[in-house]
All heavy atoms as an XYZ file, in Angstrom:
932
protein
N     -20.231   -169.914    -18.947
C     -19.802   -168.588    -18.548
C     -18.528   -168.692    -17.721
O     -18.452   -169.470    -16.784
C     -20.915   -167.898    -17.750
C     -20.498   -166.575    -17.173
C     -20.391   -165.468    -17.986
C     -20.218   -166.439    -15.838
C     -20.015   -164.245    -17.468
C     -19.856   -165.233    -15.300
C     -19.753   -164.125    -16.117
N     -17.547   -167.903    -18.082
C     -16.279   -167.878    -17.351
C     -16.076   -166.469    -16.791
O     -16.056   -165.492    -17.540
C     -15.139   -168.255    -18.291
S     -13.539   -168.216    -17.473
N     -15.961   -166.393    -15.492
C     -15.763   -165.102    -14.822
C     -14.266   -164.837    -14.721
O     -13.650   -165.017    -13.685
C     -16.413   -165.130    -13.445
S     -16.465   -163.531    -12.651
N     -13.691   -164.407    -15.816
C     -12.249   -164.187    -15.858
C     -11.891   -162.858    -15.212
O     -12.741   -161.997    -14.970
C     -11.760   -164.206    -17.305
O     -12.294   -163.090    -18.001
N     -10.599   -162.667    -14.969
C     -10.121   -161.413    -14.390
C     -10.391   -160.250    -15.339
O     -10.755   -159.149    -14.914
C      -8.621   -161.544    -14.108
C      -8.077   -160.456    -13.216
C      -6.643   -160.719    -12.802
O      -6.264   -161.887    -12.618
O      -5.900   -159.727    -12.679
N     -10.252   -160.485    -16.632
C     -10.521   -159.447    -17.629
C     -11.996   -159.053    -17.620
O     -12.335   -157.870    -17.709
C     -10.108   -159.959    -19.002
C     -10.281   -158.931    -20.085
C      -9.772   -159.439    -21.406
N      -9.990   -158.433    -22.432
C      -9.618   -158.558    -23.670
N      -9.004   -159.647    -24.068
N      -9.858   -157.612    -24.540
N     -12.898   -160.058    -17.499
C     -14.328   -159.769    -17.453
C     -14.671   -158.926    -16.233
O     -15.411   -157.941    -16.324
C     -15.137   -161.068    -17.439
C     -16.597   -160.852    -17.157
C     -17.469   -160.422    -18.151
C     -17.105   -161.037    -15.875
C     -18.807   -160.197    -17.885
C     -18.438   -160.815    -15.604
C     -19.289   -160.400    -16.612
N     -14.123   -159.303    -15.060
C     -14.406   -158.561    -13.822
C     -13.897   -157.131    -13.932
O     -14.590   -156.175    -13.576
C     -13.784   -159.284    -12.612
C     -13.900   -158.435    -11.354
C     -14.446   -160.629    -12.396
N     -12.695   -156.959    -14.454
C     -12.127   -155.626    -14.624
C     -12.995   -154.786    -15.560
O     -13.283   -153.612    -15.280
C     -10.698   -155.746    -15.162
C      -9.937   -154.464    -15.140
N      -9.962   -153.573    -16.182
C      -9.138   -153.915    -14.184
C      -9.205   -152.533    -15.871
N      -8.695   -152.716    -14.671
N     -13.425   -155.382    -16.669
C     -14.278   -154.683    -17.622
C     -15.630   -154.337    -17.007
O     -16.163   -153.247    -17.205
C     -14.460   -155.540    -18.870
O     -15.367   -154.931    -19.746
N     -16.190   -155.249    -16.229
C     -17.471   -155.023    -15.557
C     -17.357   -153.862    -14.572
O     -18.224   -152.983    -14.519
C     -17.926   -156.294    -14.834
C     -19.183   -156.118    -14.045
C     -20.419   -156.141    -14.675
C     -19.127   -155.915    -12.674
C     -21.579   -155.982    -13.944
C     -20.290   -155.758    -11.944
C     -21.518   -155.784    -12.579
N     -16.289   -153.855    -13.777
C     -16.099   -152.778    -12.809
C     -16.013   -151.423    -13.504
O     -16.570   -150.437    -13.036
C     -14.838   -153.004    -11.972
C     -15.016   -153.992    -10.846
C     -13.907   -154.556    -10.253
C     -16.256   -154.360    -10.382
C     -14.043   -155.458     -9.214
C     -16.415   -155.257     -9.349
C     -15.302   -155.812     -8.764
N     -15.324   -151.357    -14.636
C     -15.151   -150.081    -15.322
C     -16.418   -149.646    -16.062
O     -16.816   -148.485    -15.982
C     -13.989   -150.168    -16.299
C     -12.649   -150.078    -15.609
C     -11.522   -149.891    -16.605
O     -11.630   -150.272    -17.767
N     -10.433   -149.303    -16.139
N     -17.065   -150.559    -16.793
C     -18.193   -150.160    -17.636
C     -19.512   -150.078    -16.883
O     -20.282   -149.142    -17.093
C     -18.326   -151.113    -18.825
O     -18.585   -152.427    -18.361
N     -19.803   -151.013    -16.007
C     -21.102   -151.048    -15.328
C     -21.064   -150.292    -13.999
O     -21.940   -149.474    -13.706
C     -21.556   -152.513    -15.108
C     -22.863   -152.561    -14.337
C     -21.681   -153.230    -16.439
N     -20.045   -150.556    -13.196
C     -19.982   -149.965    -11.862
C     -19.314   -148.581    -11.855
O     -19.377   -147.877    -10.851
C     -19.208   -150.889    -10.910
C     -19.796   -152.288    -10.780
S     -21.370   -152.315     -9.940
C     -20.886   -151.876     -8.299
N     -18.637   -148.223    -12.946
C     -17.904   -146.966    -13.041
C     -16.790   -146.900    -11.984
O     -16.541   -145.863    -11.377
C     -18.839   -145.755    -12.920
C     -18.176   -144.488    -13.399
O     -17.298   -144.520    -14.255
N     -18.587   -143.362    -12.839
N     -16.134   -148.042    -11.746
C     -15.037   -148.141    -10.794
C     -13.731   -148.310    -11.541
O     -13.683   -148.818    -12.652
C     -15.204   -149.351     -9.879
C     -16.266   -149.243     -8.838
C     -17.083   -148.185     -8.602
C     -16.633   -150.249     -7.912
N     -17.942   -148.459     -7.586
C     -17.682   -149.729     -7.132
C     -16.192   -151.533     -7.657
C     -18.285   -150.460     -6.123
C     -16.788   -152.256     -6.649
C     -17.819   -151.708     -5.891
N     -12.644   -147.904    -10.895
C     -11.300   -148.160    -11.399
C     -10.397   -148.449    -10.217
O     -10.733   -148.131     -9.078
C     -10.777   -146.971    -12.232
O      -9.548   -147.346    -12.834
C     -10.578   -145.745    -11.384
N      -9.240   -149.046    -10.464
C      -8.336   -149.431     -9.397
C      -7.655   -148.201     -8.806
O      -7.117   -147.363     -9.529
C      -7.277   -150.400     -9.943
C      -6.376   -151.080     -8.921
C      -7.198   -151.965     -7.978
C      -5.325   -151.922     -9.617
N      -7.720   -148.068     -7.486
C      -7.115   -146.952     -6.754
C      -6.233   -147.496     -5.648
O      -6.460   -148.583     -5.141
C      -8.189   -146.078     -6.071
C      -8.953   -145.200     -6.993
N      -8.473   -144.004     -7.449
C     -10.188   -145.337     -7.531
C      -9.384   -143.442     -8.235
N     -10.423   -144.237     -8.303
N      -5.261   -146.696     -5.253
C      -4.498   -147.011     -4.057
C      -5.175   -146.309     -2.890
O      -5.620   -145.169     -3.000
C      -3.053   -146.545     -4.169
C      -2.230   -146.943     -2.959
C      -0.756   -146.791     -3.199
O      -0.329   -146.492     -4.299
N       0.033   -146.995     -2.175
N      -5.254   -147.001     -1.749
C      -5.898   -146.429     -0.570
C      -5.144   -145.183     -0.120
O      -3.918   -145.125     -0.182
C      -5.944   -147.454      0.552
N      -5.878   -144.169      0.320
C      -5.280   -142.923      0.801
C      -5.363   -142.881      2.315
O      -6.240   -143.486      2.927
C      -6.013   -141.708      0.209
O      -7.400   -141.800      0.555
C      -5.870   -141.667     -1.295
N      -4.444   -142.164      2.920
C      -4.460   -141.978      4.365
C      -3.860   -140.615      4.683
O      -3.142   -140.044      3.877
C      -3.710   -143.089      5.090
S      -1.971   -143.159      4.672
N      -4.168   -140.133      5.876
C      -3.661   -138.828      6.292
C      -2.173   -138.913      6.597
O      -1.694   -139.892      7.161
C      -4.418   -138.352      7.525
N      -1.435   -137.894      6.217
C      -0.001   -137.854      6.488
C       0.245   -137.378      7.916
O      -0.574   -136.685      8.507
C       0.688   -136.918      5.496
N       1.382   -137.764      8.467
C       1.748   -137.317      9.811
C       2.051   -135.821      9.775
O       2.622   -135.311      8.819
C       2.963   -138.084     10.309
N       1.650   -135.137     10.829
C       1.878   -133.704     10.895
C       3.166   -133.437     11.669
O       3.350   -133.931     12.769
C       0.700   -133.007     11.581
C      -0.582   -133.171     10.818
N      -0.842   -132.483      9.662
C      -1.649   -133.962     11.032
C      -2.031   -132.835      9.203
N      -2.537   -133.739     10.015
N       4.052   -132.649     11.095
C       5.319   -132.290     11.721
C       5.176   -130.898     12.319
O       4.751   -129.963     11.627
C       6.464   -132.316     10.677
C       7.775   -131.930     11.327
C       6.559   -133.680     10.031
N       5.514   -130.733     13.611
C       5.411   -129.398     14.217
C       6.326   -128.398     13.507
O       7.366   -128.762     12.960
C       5.873   -129.615     15.662
C       5.812   -131.076     15.886
C       5.955   -131.738     14.557
N       5.948   -127.136     13.552
C       6.723   -126.101     12.888
C       8.052   -125.823     13.586
O       9.004   -125.387     12.957
C       5.905   -124.808     12.810
C       4.629   -124.884     11.979
C       3.851   -123.586     12.080
C       4.956   -125.214     10.536
N       8.131   -126.088     14.899
C       9.338   -125.777     15.658
C      10.209   -127.018     15.889
O      10.829   -127.159     16.940
C       8.976   -125.117     16.986
C       8.163   -126.025     17.882
O       7.579   -127.002     17.374
O       8.124   -125.759     19.096
N      10.308   -127.891     14.911
C      11.106   -129.115     15.048
C      12.565   -128.814     15.371
O      13.137   -129.419     16.283
C      10.974   -129.999     13.785
C      11.991   -131.118     13.789
C       9.587   -130.569     13.687
N      13.236   -127.901     14.666
C      14.648   -127.642     15.006
C      14.832   -127.169     16.454
O      15.784   -127.580     17.131
C      15.069   -126.548     14.021
C      14.126   -126.681     12.880
C      12.833   -127.129     13.483
N      13.929   -126.339     16.942
C      14.021   -125.836     18.316
C      13.819   -126.983     19.305
O      14.569   -127.121     20.290
C      12.987   -124.716     18.557
C      12.966   -124.291     20.008
C      13.259   -123.546     17.640
N      12.843   -127.832     19.068
C      12.571   -128.968     19.962
C      13.734   -129.955     19.984
O      14.103   -130.470     21.041
C      11.285   -129.683     19.544
C      10.023   -128.883     19.764
C       9.733   -128.632     21.232
O      10.029   -129.504     22.074
O       9.225   -127.543     21.546
N      14.340   -130.232     18.826
C      15.490   -131.143     18.761
C      16.686   -130.580     19.525
O      17.357   -131.307     20.269
C      15.862   -131.430     17.308
S      14.694   -132.486     16.451
N      16.940   -129.292     19.353
C      18.047   -128.663     20.063
C      17.801   -128.664     21.570
O      18.709   -128.959     22.358
C      18.249   -127.228     19.559
C      19.470   -126.545     20.130
C      19.643   -125.145     19.575
O      18.643   -124.412     19.450
O      20.797   -124.792     19.271
N      16.588   -128.369     21.991
C      16.239   -128.368     23.413
C      16.442   -129.761     24.003
O      17.000   -129.908     25.089
C      14.791   -127.899     23.589
C      14.376   -127.821     25.022
C      14.606   -126.796     25.886
C      13.656   -128.809     25.754
N      14.074   -127.078     27.117
C      13.484   -128.315     27.057
C      13.136   -130.055     25.439
C      12.822   -129.039     28.044
C      12.477   -130.767     26.419
C      12.325   -130.260     27.710
N      16.006   -130.803     23.293
C      16.184   -132.180     23.763
C      17.661   -132.541     23.877
O      18.092   -133.159     24.855
C      15.474   -133.165     22.807
O      14.091   -132.801     22.724
C      15.600   -134.584     23.287
N      18.445   -132.148     22.874
C      19.885   -132.415     22.903
C      20.538   -131.796     24.137
O      21.297   -132.455     24.854
C      20.538   -131.887     21.619
C      22.030   -131.935     21.644
C      22.701   -133.135     21.504
C      22.764   -130.770     21.821
C      24.099   -133.183     21.540
C      24.146   -130.808     21.854
C      24.815   -132.018     21.722
N      20.243   -130.532     24.405
C      20.859   -129.876     25.544
C      20.366   -130.435     26.874
O      21.125   -130.462     27.856
C      20.668   -128.352     25.474
C      21.571   -127.703     24.468
C      21.057   -127.013     23.391
C      22.949   -127.801     24.592
C      21.889   -126.430     22.453
C      23.791   -127.214     23.662
C      23.260   -126.537     22.593
N      19.151   -130.895     26.939
C      18.661   -131.567     28.154
C      19.444   -132.849     28.412
O      19.810   -133.158     29.556
C      17.173   -131.879     28.038
S      16.107   -130.457     28.259
N      19.719   -133.614     27.346
C      20.499   -134.842     27.493
C      21.927   -134.529     27.932
O      22.481   -135.192     28.821
C      20.513   -135.629     26.191
C      19.222   -136.340     25.822
C      19.302   -136.879     24.397
C      18.925   -137.449     26.803
N      22.542   -133.540     27.299
C      23.919   -133.157     27.658
C      23.969   -132.705     29.116
O      24.869   -133.098     29.876
C      24.441   -132.051     26.713
C      25.750   -131.473     27.220
C      24.610   -132.607     25.313
N      23.008   -131.891     29.532
C      22.966   -131.397     30.911
C      22.844   -132.552     31.897
O      23.589   -132.627     32.879
C      21.792   -130.427     31.069
C      21.623   -129.915     32.479
C      22.400   -128.858     32.951
C      20.699   -130.490     33.339
C      22.251   -128.386     34.236
C      20.544   -130.029     34.632
C      21.322   -128.977     35.078
O      21.190   -128.516     36.352
N      21.919   -133.470     31.636
C      21.720   -134.602     32.545
C      22.954   -135.487     32.612
O      23.358   -135.925     33.695
C      20.510   -135.413     32.097
N      23.578   -135.748     31.465
C      24.763   -136.616     31.448
C      25.934   -135.952     32.181
O      26.697   -136.621     32.888
C      25.154   -136.954     30.008
C      24.179   -137.883     29.325
S      24.586   -138.224     27.622
C      26.064   -139.219     27.833
N      26.087   -134.642     32.024
C      27.202   -133.919     32.653
C      27.027   -133.835     34.166
O      27.923   -134.181     34.928
C      27.301   -132.514     32.032
C      28.259   -131.590     32.724
C      29.674   -131.952     32.422
C      30.615   -130.905     33.026
N      31.943   -131.406     33.164
N      25.860   -133.371     34.612
C      25.679   -133.094     36.035
C      25.309   -134.311     36.863
O      25.486   -134.310     38.069
C      24.657   -131.973     36.215
C      25.178   -130.689     35.654
C      24.768   -130.069     34.527
C      26.244   -129.897     36.167
N      25.505   -128.942     34.289
C      26.439   -128.805     35.301
C      27.087   -129.995     37.280
C      27.391   -127.836     35.501
C      28.040   -129.013     37.481
C      28.182   -127.958     36.598
N      24.816   -135.358     36.240
C      24.471   -136.578     36.976
C      25.488   -137.690     36.729
O      25.287   -138.822     37.162
C      23.070   -137.056     36.569
C      21.964   -136.060     36.851
C      21.788   -135.769     38.333
O      22.077   -136.638     39.164
O      21.321   -134.659     38.653
N      26.579   -137.375     36.012
C      27.650   -138.339     35.722
C      27.120   -139.629     35.078
O      27.440   -140.731     35.499
C      28.451   -138.663     36.988
C      29.211   -137.464     37.494
O      29.747   -136.689     36.699
N      29.237   -137.281     38.804
N      26.298   -139.467     34.063
C      25.748   -140.617     33.339
C      26.709   -140.979     32.223
O      26.987   -140.161     31.339
C      24.350   -140.291     32.758
C      23.383   -139.923     33.881
C      23.818   -141.462     31.930
C      22.059   -139.386     33.397
N      27.241   -142.210     32.226
C      28.169   -142.600     31.150
C      27.432   -142.786     29.826
O      26.251   -143.155     29.802
C      28.765   -143.922     31.645
C      27.809   -144.428     32.652
C      27.096   -143.247     33.236
N      28.105   -142.538     28.698
C      27.462   -142.687     27.389
C      26.931   -144.101     27.123
O      26.003   -144.273     26.344
C      28.563   -142.331     26.390
C      29.519   -141.497     27.151
C      29.457   -141.987     28.565
N      27.489   -145.100     27.786
C      27.008   -146.472     27.573
C      25.602   -146.682     28.133
O      24.944   -147.651     27.785
C      27.966   -147.473     28.216
O      28.065   -147.234     29.613
N      25.131   -145.759     28.987
C      23.772   -145.873     29.540
C      22.748   -145.038     28.772
O      21.558   -145.074     29.087
C      23.767   -145.480     31.012
C      24.538   -146.401     31.950
C      24.431   -145.911     33.387
C      24.044   -147.831     31.827
N      23.188   -144.266     27.797
C      22.267   -143.517     26.943
C      21.923   -144.411     25.753
O      22.757   -144.682     24.895
C      22.894   -142.211     26.469
C      22.009   -141.325     25.601
C      20.782   -140.862     26.382
C      22.794   -140.147     25.084
N      20.694   -144.909     25.734
C      20.277   -145.909     24.747
C      19.236   -145.318     23.818
O      18.261   -144.709     24.267
C      19.713   -147.169     25.453
C      19.259   -148.195     24.443
C      20.755   -147.762     26.381
N      19.441   -145.487     22.529
C      18.481   -145.078     21.504
C      17.756   -146.336     21.022
O      18.399   -147.291     20.579
C      19.191   -144.388     20.340
C      18.218   -143.921     19.286
O      17.067   -143.651     19.573
N      18.694   -143.837     18.053
N      16.439   -146.337     21.116
C      15.640   -147.507     20.744
C      14.718   -147.132     19.591
O      14.112   -146.063     19.590
C      14.803   -148.012     21.946
C      13.955   -149.190     21.558
C      15.707   -148.360     23.107
N      14.623   -148.007     18.613
C      13.713   -147.833     17.490
C      12.895   -149.104     17.348
O      13.397   -150.202     17.572
C      14.475   -147.551     16.196
C      13.589   -147.002     15.108
O      12.387   -146.817     15.305
N      14.168   -146.751     13.959
N      11.642   -148.964     16.995
C      10.795   -150.140     16.823
C      10.171   -150.133     15.447
O       9.958   -149.082     14.852
C       9.712   -150.194     17.894
C       8.720   -149.066     17.838
C       7.703   -149.143     18.962
O       7.826   -149.946     19.861
N       6.704   -148.290     18.911
N       9.892   -151.339     14.949
C       9.292   -151.470     13.620
C       8.332   -152.644     13.652
O       8.652   -153.714     14.174
C      10.382   -151.701     12.577
C       9.832   -151.788     11.163
S      11.118   -151.863      9.900
C      11.733   -153.509     10.104
N       7.160   -152.447     13.087
C       6.178   -153.516     12.994
C       6.465   -154.411     11.802
O       6.697   -153.926     10.700
N       6.469   -155.704     12.021
C       6.676   -156.695     10.971
C       5.360   -157.430     10.769
O       4.851   -158.076     11.688
C       7.790   -157.699     11.347
C       9.075   -156.986     11.746
C       8.016   -158.702     10.227
C       9.737   -156.227     10.634
N       4.784   -157.326      9.568
C       3.514   -157.985      9.282
C       3.766   -159.378      8.733
O       4.497   -159.549      7.762
C       2.688   -157.166      8.276
C       2.175   -155.882      8.846
C       2.864   -154.696      8.644
C       1.032   -155.861      9.616
C       2.407   -153.508      9.186
C       0.565   -154.679     10.164
C       1.255   -153.509      9.944
N       3.152   -160.364      9.362
C       3.285   -161.739      8.905
C       2.393   -162.005      7.701
O       2.746   -162.785      6.828
C       2.943   -162.707     10.037
C       3.820   -162.576     11.276
C       3.318   -163.488     12.372
C       5.270   -162.857     10.949
N       1.231   -161.372      7.672
C       0.305   -161.485      6.543
C       0.034   -160.082      6.018
O      -0.918   -159.426      6.436
C      -1.011   -162.142      6.986
C      -0.900   -163.592      7.451
C      -2.225   -164.058      8.036
C      -0.479   -164.487      6.318
N       0.881   -159.582      5.125
C       0.691   -158.212      4.635
C      -0.618   -158.079      3.857
O      -1.083   -159.028      3.233
C       1.897   -157.976      3.743
C       2.384   -159.317      3.366
C       2.000   -160.259      4.475
N      -1.183   -156.902      3.930
C      -2.432   -156.630      3.209
C      -2.138   -155.752      1.994
O      -1.146   -155.047      1.945
C      -3.438   -155.943      4.131
O      -2.910   -154.728      4.587
N      -3.034   -155.796      1.056
C      -2.892   -155.009     -0.160
C      -3.482   -153.630      0.067
O      -4.513   -153.488      0.706
C      -3.616   -155.717     -1.305
C      -3.260   -155.141     -2.648
O      -2.652   -154.098     -2.740
N      -3.643   -155.834     -3.692
N      -2.850   -152.614     -0.443
C      -3.348   -151.239     -0.254
C      -4.186   -150.771     -1.443
O      -4.521   -149.599     -1.518
C      -2.175   -150.284     -0.031
O      -1.360   -150.262     -1.175
N      -4.508   -151.654     -2.367
C      -5.308   -151.289     -3.525
C      -6.712   -151.893     -3.403
O      -6.886   -152.978     -2.859
C      -4.655   -151.795     -4.819
C      -3.421   -151.040     -5.176
N      -2.209   -151.261     -4.562
C      -3.209   -150.061     -6.075
C      -1.311   -150.459     -5.071
N      -1.884   -149.714     -5.994
N      -7.689   -151.160     -3.902
C      -9.063   -151.629     -3.900
C      -9.802   -150.956     -5.055
O      -9.309   -149.994     -5.633
C      -9.753   -151.306     -2.555
O     -11.056   -151.888     -2.556
C      -9.867   -149.809     -2.319
N     -10.971   -151.476     -5.401
C     -11.782   -150.841     -6.432
C     -12.740   -149.852     -5.796
O     -13.318   -150.111     -4.742
C     -12.573   -151.898     -7.217
C     -11.743   -152.591     -8.265
C     -11.117   -153.786     -7.998
C     -11.586   -152.021     -9.520
C     -10.345   -154.415     -8.949
C     -10.807   -152.633    -10.478
C     -10.192   -153.839    -10.198
N     -12.893   -148.708     -6.453
C     -13.773   -147.647     -5.946
C     -14.205   -146.788     -7.123
O     -13.719   -146.952     -8.245
C     -13.022   -146.802     -4.909
C     -13.922   -146.175     -3.889
N     -14.632   -145.038     -4.140
C     -14.230   -146.534     -2.634
C     -15.334   -144.717     -3.078
N     -15.108   -145.612     -2.144
N     -15.128   -145.833     -6.879
C     -15.596   -144.939     -7.938
C     -14.425   -144.225     -8.599
O     -13.453   -143.852     -7.948
C     -16.551   -143.880     -7.371
C     -17.842   -144.493     -6.881
O     -18.237   -145.530     -7.437
O     -18.439   -143.923     -5.951
N     -14.532   -143.987     -9.905
C     -13.451   -143.365    -10.662
C     -13.124   -141.959    -10.170
O     -11.983   -141.547    -10.166
C     -13.803   -143.313    -12.147
C     -13.752   -144.648    -12.835
C     -14.061   -144.491    -14.310
C     -14.027   -145.834    -15.006
N     -14.327   -145.712    -16.432
N     -14.136   -141.205     -9.752
C     -13.930   -139.814     -9.345
C     -13.562   -139.672     -7.872
O     -13.419   -138.562     -7.377
C     -15.196   -138.988     -9.618
C     -15.547   -138.871    -11.093
C     -16.333   -140.082    -11.607
O     -16.937   -140.800    -10.791
O     -16.321   -140.313    -12.832
N     -13.395   -140.747     -7.143
C     -13.164   -140.686     -5.694
C     -11.831   -140.039     -5.362
O     -10.823   -140.316     -5.997
C     -13.231   -142.080     -5.097
N     -11.848   -139.148     -4.371
C     -10.624   -138.515     -3.895
C     -10.081   -139.234     -2.657
O      -8.882   -139.271     -2.439
C     -10.880   -137.038     -3.541
C     -11.362   -136.220     -4.706
C     -10.283   -136.081     -5.761
C     -10.789   -135.224     -6.899
N     -10.038   -135.346     -8.099
N     -10.957   -139.752     -1.819
C     -10.569   -140.508     -0.634
C     -11.074   -141.943     -0.793
O     -12.231   -142.161     -1.138
C     -11.166   -139.907      0.645
C     -10.583   -138.578      1.025
C      -9.169   -138.728      1.548
O      -8.796   -139.725      2.133
N      -8.353   -137.703      1.318
N     -10.205   -142.909     -0.530
C     -10.558   -144.322     -0.671
C     -10.235   -145.030      0.625
O      -9.084   -145.044      1.065
C      -9.779   -144.974     -1.838
C     -10.124   -146.442     -1.956
C     -10.067   -144.242     -3.142
N     -11.257   -145.614      1.263
C     -11.052   -146.374      2.485
C     -10.744   -147.816      2.134
O     -11.296   -148.369      1.200
C     -12.283   -146.329      3.376
C     -12.567   -144.922      3.866
O     -11.643   -144.143      4.048
N     -13.829   -144.597      4.069
N      -9.852   -148.424      2.905
C      -9.500   -149.822      2.684
C      -9.613   -150.571      3.995
O      -9.257   -150.047      5.052
C      -8.087   -149.942      2.127
N     -10.102   -151.776      3.927
C     -10.169   -152.631      5.099
C      -8.851   -153.387      5.181
O      -8.485   -154.115      4.269
C     -11.353   -153.608      5.014
C     -12.659   -152.836      4.940
C     -11.342   -154.556      6.191
C     -13.863   -153.689      4.678
N      -8.113   -153.160      6.256
C      -6.816   -153.817      6.406
C      -6.939   -154.985      7.361
O      -7.885   -155.074      8.142
C      -5.741   -152.830      6.903
C      -5.490   -151.744      5.881
C      -6.143   -152.217      8.224
N      -5.994   -155.864      7.317
C      -6.026   -157.045      8.169
C      -5.740   -156.671      9.612
O      -5.142   -155.653      9.909
C      -5.020   -158.066      7.661
C      -5.385   -158.565      6.283
C      -4.514   -159.698      5.873
C      -4.968   -160.166      4.496
N      -4.443   -161.426      4.139
N      -6.164   -157.526     10.515
C      -6.010   -157.298     11.943
C      -4.537   -157.247     12.323
O      -3.731   -158.014     11.830
C      -6.701   -158.444     12.690
C      -6.872   -158.159     14.157
O      -6.489   -157.051     14.587
O      -7.382   -159.035     14.865
N      -4.179   -156.341     13.235
C      -2.786   -156.177     13.631
C      -2.264   -157.345     14.452
O      -1.084   -157.412     14.758
C      -2.611   -154.874     14.413
C      -2.754   -153.649     13.547
C      -2.443   -152.368     14.304
O      -1.724   -152.433     15.316
O      -2.916   -151.321     13.881
N      -3.110   -158.290     14.838
C      -2.662   -159.442     15.602
C      -1.796   -160.366     14.763
O      -1.194   -161.284     15.277
C      -3.858   -160.208     16.164
C      -4.600   -159.437     17.232
C      -5.762   -160.223     17.766
C      -6.509   -159.391     18.796
N      -7.690   -160.086     19.274
N      -1.727   -160.120     13.462
C      -0.890   -160.930     12.582
C       0.465   -160.263     12.356
O       1.057   -160.372     11.310
C      -1.608   -161.145     11.257
C      -2.889   -161.933     11.415
C      -3.501   -162.245     10.078
N      -4.738   -162.946     10.223
C      -5.939   -162.395     10.167
N      -6.044   -161.112      9.966
N      -7.015   -163.123     10.297
N       0.932   -159.565     13.368
C       2.199   -158.851     13.259
C       2.943   -158.938     14.592
O       2.372   -159.309     15.614
C       1.949   -157.398     12.893
N       4.219   -158.615     14.551
C       4.994   -158.476     15.772
C       5.873   -157.240     15.643
O       6.026   -156.679     14.564
C       5.819   -159.733     16.081
C       6.949   -160.012     15.119
C       8.229   -159.562     15.383
C       6.738   -160.733     13.952
C       9.277   -159.812     14.504
C       7.771   -160.990     13.063
C       9.038   -160.526     13.351
O      10.070   -160.775     12.486
N       6.442   -156.816     16.754
C       7.288   -155.631     16.771
C       8.724   -156.044     17.064
O       8.965   -156.857     17.950
C       6.813   -154.645     17.856
O       5.460   -154.296     17.575
C       7.650   -153.384     17.870
N       9.650   -155.519     16.302
C      11.070   -155.760     16.564
C      11.678   -154.457     17.078
O      11.381   -153.375     16.566
C      11.815   -156.287     15.313
C      11.827   -155.267     14.202
C      13.223   -156.720     15.653
N      12.468   -154.567     18.149
C      13.121   -153.419     18.764
C      14.616   -153.482     18.480
O      15.252   -154.513     18.704
C      12.909   -153.413     20.276
C      11.470   -153.232     20.743
C      11.327   -153.595     22.196
C      11.032   -151.817     20.503
N      15.170   -152.387     17.995
C      16.602   -152.267     17.724
C      17.122   -151.154     18.621
O      16.539   -150.074     18.676
C      16.853   -151.921     16.240
C      18.330   -151.823     15.955
C      16.190   -152.937     15.337
N      18.210   -151.423     19.342
C      18.734   -150.425     20.272
C      20.245   -150.317     20.130
O      20.934   -151.298     19.850
C      18.373   -150.805     21.705
N      20.756   -149.094     20.340
C      22.193   -148.850     20.341
C      22.504   -147.827     21.427
O      21.647   -147.029     21.806
C      22.670   -148.360     18.983
O      22.080   -147.120     18.675
N      23.740   -147.839     21.890
C      24.160   -146.896     22.929
C      24.925   -145.737     22.299
O      25.339   -145.810     21.139
C      25.056   -147.598     23.975
O      26.272   -147.972     23.344
C      24.371   -148.804     24.576
N      25.139   -144.689     23.092
C      25.904   -143.540     22.608
C      27.369   -143.895     22.378
O      28.072   -143.195     21.660
C      25.788   -142.375     23.593
N      27.845   -144.994     22.981
C      29.201   -145.488     22.737
C      29.337   -146.163     21.382
O      30.444   -146.426     20.925
C      29.610   -146.491     23.820
C      30.059   -145.810     25.096
O      30.341   -144.595     25.056
O      30.123   -146.501     26.125
N      28.213   -146.504     20.746
C      28.255   -147.171     19.453
C      27.978   -148.657     19.514
O      28.038   -149.344     18.502
N      27.680   -149.181     20.696
C      27.359   -150.604     20.829
C      25.925   -150.859     20.368
O      25.013   -150.084     20.678
C      27.507   -151.062     22.274
C      28.935   -150.936     22.783
O      29.855   -151.104     21.960
O      29.112   -150.660     23.982
N      25.740   -151.943     19.629
C      24.401   -152.343     19.191
C      23.920   -153.453     20.121
O      24.600   -154.471     20.291
C      24.407   -152.827     17.725
C      23.026   -153.301     17.317
C      24.880   -151.717     16.809
N      22.773   -153.244     20.741
C      22.216   -154.223     21.668
C      21.460   -155.298     20.886
O      21.041   -155.074     19.747
C      21.294   -153.516     22.660
C      21.970   -152.397     23.479
C      20.950   -151.708     24.349
C      23.110   -152.949     24.299
N      21.272   -156.485     21.486
C      20.546   -157.552     20.789
C      19.109   -157.121     20.435
O      18.472   -156.370     21.181
C      20.516   -158.698     21.797
C      21.629   -158.401     22.747
C      21.760   -156.920     22.787
N      18.632   -157.597     19.296
C      17.260   -157.307     18.879
C      16.289   -157.954     19.857
O      16.566   -158.998     20.419
C      16.987   -157.844     17.481
C      17.742   -157.140     16.391
C      17.643   -157.583     15.080
C      18.537   -156.043     16.634
C      18.318   -156.955     14.063
C      19.222   -155.392     15.622
C      19.110   -155.865     14.334
N      15.128   -157.321     19.992
C      14.057   -157.903     20.811
C      12.810   -157.984     19.961
O      12.526   -157.089     19.167
C      13.790   -157.029     22.027
C      14.939   -156.943     22.989
C      14.579   -156.065     24.191
O      13.431   -155.752     24.435
N      15.602   -155.666     24.932
N      12.054   -159.058     20.134
C      10.782   -159.222     19.439
C       9.658   -159.198     20.456
O       9.739   -159.882     21.474
C      10.747   -160.540     18.675
C      11.727   -160.609     17.541
C      11.676   -161.948     16.831
O      11.038   -162.883     17.282
N      12.339   -162.028     15.686
N       8.623   -158.432     20.154
C       7.442   -158.356     21.018
C       6.288   -158.962     20.247
O       5.905   -158.445     19.183
C       7.134   -156.895     21.423
C       5.900   -156.829     22.287
C       8.346   -156.267     22.115
N       5.738   -160.057     20.762
C       4.687   -160.779     20.045
C       3.283   -160.514     20.574
O       2.310   -160.840     19.940
C       4.967   -162.284     20.085
C       6.073   -162.661     19.169
C       7.404   -162.653     19.455
C       5.955   -163.053     17.810
N       8.122   -163.027     18.360
C       7.251   -163.295     17.327
C       4.883   -163.251     16.953
C       7.500   -163.711     16.041
C       5.139   -163.665     15.678
C       6.434   -163.883     15.223
N       3.144   -159.960     21.751
C       1.807   -159.742     22.297
C       1.693   -158.376     22.932
O       2.667   -157.673     23.142
N       0.441   -157.983     23.208
C       0.245   -156.744     23.948
C      -0.126   -155.570     23.165
O      -0.443   -155.394     22.102
């Protein structure tokens, strides 16, 4: 007996009534007043920089991104009629965070890596 990939796939479909699905997750919710909030934030920054004499080189924009060292697969087998599919993902301890920062003057600051915490 050889348990080939084709046999397993056929078994899942015919006996278990499963098919390959991509894991689903909830989407991020965007507030309805995003333009108003962005404009309010912009004017708060302009006000603070003007009245407190903050130079543009001290206004720093920071972005972070998670880098997975051992990426996980988002596909799993589940019932054919399933609308929601849960997936077990790997532990986040196998990742690090990289920080990218730039100033309002246009200078790009050195990247930073965060490995713990």
